[in-house]
Each structure stands twice: as structure tokens, then as C-alpha cells.
C-alpha positions as CSV (number, residue, x, y, z in Angstrom):
1,M,0.0,0.0,0.5
2,D,0.9,3.1,-0.9
3,L,1.8,6.3,1.8
4,L,-1.1,7.7,0.3
5,G,-3.4,4.0,0.7
6,L,-1.5,4.2,4.8
7,R,-3.2,8.4,5.0
8,F,-6.2,6.8,3.7
9,R,-6.9,4.3,5.6
10,A,-5.7,6.1,8.9
11,V,-8.7,8.5,8.3
12,L,-11.0,5.6,7.6
13,L,-9.7,4.0,10.5
14,L,-10.3,6.7,12.9
15,I,-13.9,7.8,12.0
16,N,-14.5,4.4,12.3
17,K,-13.9,4.5,15.9
18,L,-15.4,7.9,16.5
19,Y,-18.1,7.8,14.4
20,P,-19.6,4.4,15.0
21,A,-22.3,2.7,12.6
22,P,-25.8,3.5,14.6
23,S,-27.0,-0.4,14.4
24,G,-29.8,-0.8,10.9
25,S,-31.6,1.6,10.3
26,K,-31.0,4.0,13.1
27,A,-31.2,7.5,12.7
28,R,-27.9,8.8,13.7
29,P,-27.9,12.0,15.8
30,T,-27.1,15.0,14.4
31,N,-22.5,15.6,14.9
32,P,-21.4,19.1,14.1
33,A,-17.8,17.1,13.9
34,L,-19.0,15.1,11.5
35,E,-20.7,17.5,9.4
36,E,-17.6,19.6,9.0
37,L,-15.8,16.2,8.4
38,K,-17.6,15.6,5.3
39,R,-17.7,19.4,4.0
40,Q,-13.7,18.7,4.1
41,V,-13.1,15.0,3.2
42,L,-16.7,14.7,0.3
43,P,-15.1,17.3,-2.8
44,Y,-12.6,14.8,-3.2
45,L,-14.1,11.9,-3.1
46,Q,-16.5,13.5,-6.0
47,L,-13.7,13.2,-8.0
48,T,-13.8,9.8,-8.3
49,R,-16.2,6.8,-10.1
50,I,-17.5,4.6,-8.0
51,T,-16.6,6.2,-4.6
52,K,-19.0,8.9,-6.1
53,R,-21.5,6.7,-7.7
54,L,-22.3,4.5,-4.1
55,H,-22.3,8.4,-2.4
56,D,-25.1,9.6,-5.0
57,K,-26.9,7.6,-5.3
58,P,-28.3,7.3,-8.9
59,R,-30.7,5.1,-8.6
60,G,-31.2,5.2,-4.8
61,Y,-29.5,3.2,-3.7
62,A,-25.5,2.0,-3.1
63,G,-24.8,-1.0,-4.4
64,D,-26.9,-0.4,-7.7
65,F,-26.2,-3.0,-10.3
66,L,-23.5,-0.7,-12.9
67,T,-21.9,-0.3,-9.1
68,I,-21.6,-3.6,-8.2
69,Q,-20.4,-4.5,-11.6
70,W,-17.5,-1.5,-11.3
71,M,-16.4,-3.6,-8.1
72,Y,-16.4,-6.3,-9.9
73,A,-14.0,-5.3,-13.0
74,N,-11.8,-3.4,-9.9
75,K,-10.6,-0.7,-12.3
76,P,-10.9,1.7,-9.9
77,G,-11.4,5.9,-12.3
78,G,-12.0,10.0,-11.3
79,R,-11.9,13.0,-13.3
80,C,-8.7,13.5,-12.4
81,A,-5.5,11.5,-11.2
82,L,-5.8,12.5,-7.3
83,G,-9.9,11.4,-8.1
84,Q,-8.6,8.1,-9.3
85,A,-6.1,6.8,-6.6
86,L,-8.8,7.7,-4.5
87,D,-11.1,5.6,-5.7
88,R,-8.2,3.3,-5.8
89,C,-8.4,4.1,-2.3
90,S,-11.5,3.7,-1.3
91,V,-12.4,0.4,-3.7
92,D,-9.4,-1.5,-1.6
93,E,-11.5,-0.9,2.3
94,P,-12.9,-4.7,3.2
95,A,-16.3,-4.3,1.9
96,A,-14.9,-3.4,-1.5
97,R,-13.0,-6.3,-1.7
98,A,-15.9,-8.6,-0.3
99,V,-18.0,-7.2,-2.3
100,R,-15.3,-8.5,-5.5
101,N,-15.2,-11.9,-3.5
102,R,-18.3,-13.1,-3.5
103,R,-18.6,-13.9,-7.0
104,A,-16.2,-16.6,-7.0
105,L,-18.3,-18.1,-4.0
106,L,-21.6,-18.2,-5.4
107,Q,-19.9,-19.0,-9.4
108,R,-19.1,-22.2,-6.6
109,E,-22.1,-22.6,-4.9
110,I,-24.3,-23.3,-8.1
111,E,-21.0,-25.9,-9.4
112,N,-21.9,-27.6,-5.8
113,C,-26.3,-27.3,-6.6
114,L,-25.1,-30.1,-9.8
115,R,-22.9,-31.9,-7.9
116,R,-26.2,-32.7,-5.2
117,N,-28.4,-33.4,-7.8
118,P,-26.7,-35.6,-10.8
119,G,-27.7,-36.9,-14.6
120,R,-29.9,-33.6,-14.6
121,K,-30.9,-29.8,-14.9
122,V,-31.1,-27.9,-12.0
123,R,-33.2,-25.0,-11.1
124,V,-31.4,-22.1,-9.8
125,T,-33.2,-18.4,-9.5
126,S,-31.0,-15.2,-8.2
127,L,-33.1,-12.6,-6.2
128,A,-31.7,-8.9,-6.9
129,C,-29.6,-10.3,-9.4
130,G,-28.1,-7.2,-10.6
131,P,-25.7,-7.4,-13.1
132,A,-25.0,-11.3,-12.3
133,S,-22.2,-11.3,-13.1
134,E,-21.6,-15.1,-11.1
135,V,-24.0,-16.9,-13.8
136,F,-22.0,-15.6,-16.9
137,D,-19.6,-16.9,-15.4
138,V,-21.2,-21.0,-14.8
139,L,-22.6,-19.6,-18.1
140,A,-19.0,-19.9,-19.9
141,Q,-18.5,-23.1,-18.7
142,P,-20.5,-25.6,-21.4
143,A,-20.9,-28.3,-19.0
144,I,-22.3,-26.3,-15.8
145,A,-24.3,-24.6,-18.1
146,D,-26.6,-27.3,-20.4
147,R,-27.6,-28.3,-17.3
148,L,-28.4,-24.8,-15.5
149,E,-32.1,-23.4,-15.9
150,L,-31.5,-20.0,-14.3
151,T,-34.6,-17.4,-13.7
152,L,-33.1,-14.1,-11.9
153,V,-35.5,-11.4,-10.6
154,D,-33.7,-7.9,-10.1
155,M,-36.4,-4.8,-9.1
156,D,-34.6,-2.5,-11.3
157,D,-35.1,-2.0,-15.0
158,G,-31.9,-1.3,-15.3
159,A,-30.2,-4.3,-13.7
160,L,-32.2,-7.4,-16.5
161,A,-31.1,-4.7,-19.5
162,Y,-28.0,-5.0,-18.7
163,V,-28.2,-8.6,-18.0
164,R,-30.2,-9.2,-21.4
165,A,-27.9,-6.8,-23.3
166,R,-25.0,-8.4,-22.4
167,L,-26.5,-11.9,-22.8
168,A,-27.7,-12.1,-26.2
169,R,-24.2,-9.9,-27.2
170,E,-21.9,-12.7,-25.2
171,F,-24.2,-16.5,-25.1
172,P,-28.1,-15.6,-27.5
173,H,-27.2,-19.4,-27.3
174,R,-28.7,-19.9,-23.8
175,A,-31.1,-17.3,-24.3
176,A,-34.0,-20.0,-23.9
177,S,-32.4,-21.2,-20.8
178,V,-31.9,-18.1,-19.2
179,T,-35.5,-15.7,-17.6
180,L,-35.6,-12.3,-16.4
181,V,-37.8,-11.1,-14.2
182,R,-39.2,-7.7,-12.9
183,R,-40.5,-8.3,-9.8
184,N,-40.6,-6.4,-5.9
185,L,-38.9,-8.8,-4.0
186,V,-40.5,-6.8,-0.7
187,H,-44.5,-6.9,-2.7
188,V,-42.9,-10.4,-3.3
189,C,-42.5,-12.2,-0.3
190,A,-46.4,-10.2,1.5
191,G,-48.3,-12.1,-0.8
192,R,-48.8,-8.6,-3.0
193,D,-47.3,-9.0,-6.2
194,P,-47.0,-12.8,-6.6
195,L,-44.7,-14.9,-8.1
196,D,-45.0,-18.5,-9.2
197,L,-41.6,-20.6,-10.0
198,P,-41.4,-24.2,-10.1
199,P,-39.7,-26.1,-7.4
200,Q,-36.0,-24.7,-7.0
201,D,-32.5,-27.1,-6.5
202,L,-30.8,-23.2,-4.9
203,M,-32.1,-19.6,-4.6
204,Y,-30.0,-17.0,-3.4
205,S,-29.3,-13.3,-3.6
206,I,-25.8,-10.9,-2.0
207,G,-26.8,-8.0,-2.1
208,L,-30.0,-7.7,-0.5
209,I,-31.8,-8.5,3.0
210,D,-28.7,-6.2,4.7
211,Y,-31.5,-3.0,3.5
212,F,-34.3,-5.5,5.0
213,S,-35.1,-5.8,8.5
214,D,-35.6,-8.7,10.6
215,R,-39.3,-9.2,9.6
216,T,-39.0,-9.0,6.2
217,V,-36.3,-11.4,5.4
218,Q,-37.7,-13.8,8.0
219,R,-40.8,-13.6,5.4
220,L,-38.6,-13.4,2.6
221,M,-36.8,-16.9,3.5
222,A,-40.2,-17.6,4.7
223,W,-41.5,-17.3,0.4
224,M,-38.1,-19.3,-0.9
225,R,-38.7,-22.1,1.6
226,S,-41.8,-22.9,0.3
227,A,-40.2,-22.7,-3.6
228,L,-37.4,-24.3,-3.4
229,A,-37.5,-28.4,-4.1
230,P,-37.6,-30.4,-1.2
231,R,-34.0,-30.9,-1.2
232,G,-33.4,-27.3,-2.5
233,A,-31.0,-25.0,-0.3
234,C,-31.2,-21.1,0.4
235,I,-28.1,-18.9,0.2
236,L,-27.8,-15.3,2.1
237,G,-25.0,-12.9,2.9
238,N,-25.3,-10.2,4.9
239,F,-22.8,-7.9,5.1
240,H,-21.0,-9.3,9.0
241,T,-21.3,-7.1,12.6
242,S,-17.3,-7.3,12.1
243,N,-16.7,-5.1,9.4
244,P,-14.5,-2.9,10.0
245,S,-15.3,-0.1,6.7
246,R,-18.8,0.0,8.3
247,G,-18.0,3.6,9.8
248,Y,-17.0,4.8,7.0
249,M,-20.0,2.9,5.0
250,D,-22.3,5.5,7.3
251,A,-20.7,8.2,8.4
252,L,-19.1,9.5,4.6
253,L,-21.0,7.7,1.9
254,D,-24.8,7.6,4.2
255,W,-24.5,4.3,2.5
256,R,-26.4,2.2,6.2
257,L,-26.5,-1.5,6.3
258,V,-28.7,-3.9,9.1
259,H,-25.1,-6.0,9.7
260,R,-26.0,-9.3,11.5
261,D,-24.4,-12.4,13.1
262,E,-24.7,-15.6,12.9
263,A,-26.9,-15.6,16.1
264,D,-28.8,-13.1,13.9
265,M,-29.5,-15.0,10.6
266,A,-30.1,-18.7,13.0
267,R,-32.7,-16.4,14.9
268,I,-34.6,-15.6,11.3
269,A,-34.4,-18.5,9.8
270,Q,-36.4,-20.2,12.7
271,A,-38.7,-17.8,13.4
272,A,-39.1,-18.5,9.0
273,G,-39.2,-22.1,9.9
274,Y,-36.4,-23.8,8.3
275,A,-35.7,-26.5,11.0
276,A,-32.0,-27.4,10.0
277,A,-29.3,-25.4,11.4
278,P,-27.6,-22.7,8.8
279,T,-23.9,-23.4,7.8
280,Y,-22.0,-19.6,7.5
281,S,-19.1,-19.4,5.2
282,Y,-17.2,-16.1,4.5
283,E,-15.1,-14.6,1.9
284,P,-11.5,-14.3,2.5
285,A,-12.0,-11.3,3.7
286,G,-14.4,-11.5,6.4
287,V,-16.8,-9.0,5.8
288,N,-19.9,-11.1,3.3
289,M,-20.8,-13.9,5.9
290,F,-23.0,-16.1,4.2
291,V,-26.0,-18.2,4.9
292,S,-27.5,-21.6,3.6
293,V,-30.3,-23.0,4.6
294,P,-31.7,-27.0,3.8
295,A,-35.4,-26.2,2.6
296,N,-36.1,-30.3,5.4
297,V,-33.9,-31.5,7.4
298,E,-32.1,-34.1,5.7
299,S,-31.6,-38.2,7.2
300,E,-27.5,-38.3,8.9
301,A,-25.7,-39.3,6.2
302,E,-27.1,-36.8,3.4
303,S,-27.2,-33.8,6.0
304,E,-23.0,-34.3,6.5
305,A,-23.0,-34.5,2.6
306,A,-24.4,-31.8,1.9
307,L,-22.7,-30.3,4.4
308,A,-19.1,-31.5,2.9
309,S,-20.3,-30.2,-0.6
310,T,-21.8,-26.8,0.7
311,V,-20.4,-25.3,3.3
312,H,-16.9,-23.5,2.5
313,M,-14.0,-21.8,5.1
314,Y,-13.0,-18.8,2.9
315,T,-11.4,-17.7,5.4
316,A,-9.1,-19.6,8.7
317,G,-12.3,-19.0,10.9
318,A,-15.0,-16.8,11.4
319,P,-14.7,-13.3,12.4
320,A,-14.7,-12.1,15.1
321,V,-18.2,-11.4,16.3
322,M,-19.1,-7.6,18.3
323,Q,-21.6,-8.2,20.6
324,A,-24.7,-7.4,20.1
325,E,-26.8,-4.8,21.1
326,D,-29.0,-4.3,24.6
327,V,-32.3,-2.5,22.0
328,S,-33.8,-3.8,18.8
329,I,-34.0,-3.2,15.4
330,P,-36.2,-0.9,13.8
331,S,-37.9,-1.9,11.0
332,I,-36.4,-0.9,7.6
333,I,-39.3,0.6,5.3
334,D,-38.9,-2.1,2.2
335,V,-39.3,0.1,-0.3
336,Y,-39.4,-0.7,-4.0
337,T,-40.1,1.7,-6.2
338,G,-41.7,2.3,-9.6
339,A,-44.2,0.4,-11.8
340,A,-45.4,-2.9,-9.5
341,A,-44.6,-0.2,-6.4
342,A,-48.2,1.1,-6.5
343,A,-50.0,-0.5,-3.8
344,P,-49.3,1.3,-0.4
345,L,-47.7,-0.1,2.3
346,E,-49.4,-2.2,4.9
347,P,-50.4,0.4,8.5
348,E,-48.0,-1.7,10.8
349,A,-45.3,-1.3,8.1
350,A,-45.0,2.4,7.5
351,A,-45.7,2.9,11.1
352,E,-42.3,1.5,12.5
353,S,-40.4,2.4,10.0
354,S,-37.3,5.1,10.3
355,T,-35.3,4.6,6.4
356,S,-36.0,4.5,3.4
357,S,-34.4,1.9,0.9
358,F,-35.4,3.0,-2.6
359,Y,-34.3,0.5,-5.2
360,T,-35.2,2.5,-8.1
361,A,-35.7,2.0,-11.6
């Protein structure tokens, strides 16, 4: 790491210490010192490309499809040499590295799903698919792609248009095996915008539930369980409470997420009706936690075989877990705006909400 990178890291560590991120969607108290810091620092971050987009949220939320694709490409940019250098510092932060790392993890999970179901095609659904880069990784392998029936769901028309164009450009012969669906997943799991799928062997979402309240995640997991085949499984990614970039994301970028640990996800999975205990895996940075839960409890032999093929510890061990807070996390208004989001929120959900997560179309 060069001198600028070292100084950038030192500033972010100081921000994390002085202005730790509130839990979930709790509003950050007004802090004149932090506002002054933002006034001085943000003009420099506006010189960047990826970091600027994370802050500005042109599609209503930080992790939109284009931002994620830029992170995957690992090619920072900016309006000048300083902007490019600062963008490099930002995308080298643990949180950005975690986003890049999860792509390979998901590709491996899809491959493992095929191994668990030999001799037939398997159905895989990605929820809030974004640029779906891991899907294109597996489509590039004919022996794998021949056995896949894929459904990619997103609320953002821009994401689906991006995937559709890339599919037509790179894999036109695979178009019949890839179904693109525009849906509001909050409405889907609440039963207000049905999405009927044939039984799925694998359903996953990697950049969605950390925008959602526990109650909405529980509803989503319950709906996923109803859509899974008897031997199917769901995988959900969530930023872990040990994320060292958490204060920077929240304080400077206004990128507020609901961070969770293993106990949080086990509690939510149980409330969603899963009888089996979740298993956990972590990308190499240890920032993104991936929770895998089978649809049904298997026999002991089946369970051990599944565990051996699906749990991948990409780190030496699980990240250090912070103590659970004694306060409850207020719910987020989980709203995807657009044509499909015209129905109002339930009064109960609207009343307890404190922050809006808008996925704009």
C-alpha cells in the first residue's frame, strides 16, 4: 500500500472509532464535527468514480447493478489523477474487496448444486440479481451451463436490461435457459405480487437483505422455503457485524446497512420455518457472511454429505463477532419504487419504519 493508501486507511480507522455506525436503520444523531468532516472530505470523493456513485446513489441505493459491476471489474476511475488514486484507496477497503470476493463464492455454490443433483438439470434463482456476473461465469462453462435453468429477478429495469444485453451479446444460444423477471420482492414475500416458480434447487441473494428489517428478511426466507424443491437450499449474503468499513460506509457514504451475525441469522431462519440449522461461509475478507439453509431436514448421512459439499470456509475462521446490542433494530421501509410499487405499505410496517431503502427503476 502506498503512502496515500496508508493515510486514507488511517483516516477511515479514525472515522470508524469516532463515529461508529448505528445499528441497522437507526438515525444517526446530528454531529457538528462529523458534518464538518463531510464538508471537507466529500469534495475529494466527488472526484472519484465508484466512490462517488456509492455516495450519490443515482438509482436510489448504494449497491446498484452498475456500481457492483464496477467493483467486480476492480477498475477505479475518476475525473483526475487524484480522483483515480482515491477511488483505488476506497475499492481496496475490506467492504469493497468483500463484494468482489463473493462472486467466486457464488459460482462455486452453483457448481456444488449441480454436484448434489447429478444426471439432471437444476433450477437456480438469483434474487436482486444486479449484474449477475457469477451467472455469466458459469455460462462460460458449457458442461455446467447445459444443466442450468436460471431465473434472475430484480426490481431495477436497468439491471435486467444490462443482463439481457450482455446475454444477447455473449451467450445468445443460452437465452432460452435464462428467464428475467421484474418483481418487487417485498411485495412478493408479502403475497401482494405473486411470483410462481417451479420448485427450485437453489435460491440465493447476495446484496439485498442487509437493506431489510428482520421481519422482512423472515418473510423473504419463508417465501423462498415455499419455492424450494424438497432437497433445495437457500443462500443469503449479509454484511457481518465485524465489518471494519462500517463506520466509513455509514458516516461518509450514507451507505447504511443492517449488519448481522450468525446468531441473528439463525434466529431469523428459525422464525421463517426452517428446521435445519444454518451453515455459514465467509469470503476471504471475512466481511460478507453467507448463510445456507436446506429446505428440509435430511437424514444424517445426507446432511453430512451436503455439508461437505456446500460449506466453504474461505477464511481461517469466522470473523470476530461483536456483542449483540441490547436494543431492537427498527424496521426499514422496504420499498422498491417503480410501476410495480404502487400499492401502499401495510400501516403497521409504515408506522414502525425510520429509514427508506429505495430501489429506483
